[in-house]
N, C-alpha and C positions, 0 to 999 in steps of 0.2 A: 898865131892870129887869135886875137881879143875875143872873147866872147860876151854878144849881151846878154845878162841872165833876167832880164825884164820881160813880166808877162803881165797879162791881160788882170786887169783888177776883176772884180767880180762886181761891179755896179756897168762896166764897160762890156762886158759880156753878155747882160743881162741886155744892155741895148744892142749889143749885133742880133743875138736871139730873136731880140722883137722886128728887128729891120728886116732879119730872114722871112720872119713869117709875114712881111708886111707884102699884101701883093703889088703896094702904090711905091714902093722904096725903087729905087732908082737902079740901075746893072750896079754902077759905079758904087753905090751904096753898098750893095750887097755881095760884090766883090770884096770890099772893105772889113763886109761885118765879119765873112768866114775866115778871112785872114789873119783877124782880132780873134775869134774863136777857137782859131786850129792854135794859136801859140796859148789859152789858159792853159796855164799849169802844164805848159813845157818852159823845150829850153829852146824851143825850134826858133829863129828867126826870121827876118822879113826878108824877101828875096830882092833882089834888084828890081825886078820886072812892078813887084808893087811896092818899093819904093816908092818909084818914079809915079806911080798910079797916087801915092796919096800925096807925094808932092803938087802934085796937077790938082787934083782936088784941094786942096788948102788954098791954092792960089786963084782958085775960081770962085766968080760972085754966085755962080748959081747953085752949090753947092750949098745943105741944109748945113747946121751947127752941128745934128746930130752926125751930117757925114763928114763934118769936119772934124770932130772929136774922136771916130771912127780913123779918120788917116792919121790923126795926131798919135794915137794909139800904137796902130800899126809903124810908123816912124820910131818911135821912141824904141821900138825891138829890133831896129837895124843892124846889119852889122858893124859895129862901131868902125873897124877898118874903110869898110869900102866906101865911108863918107872925107877919108881925106884925100 
């Protein structure tokens, strides 16, 4: 199985931390932020469940640009073989 070695950047990790500390952030934003932070400095990959959630966020007209940035980061760290 091929391993995706991408990691969350420090800029995105900062956005994720700010999102988690924001009482007005949506549940989806917080979920994506937690996933992105959990992949900072590790070889962890995005779960299939989070891939689906991130994909829906990217397609939604209701999600903010910050949420979509978190979603894109989470998807970029997904298992390469699962997307085939």
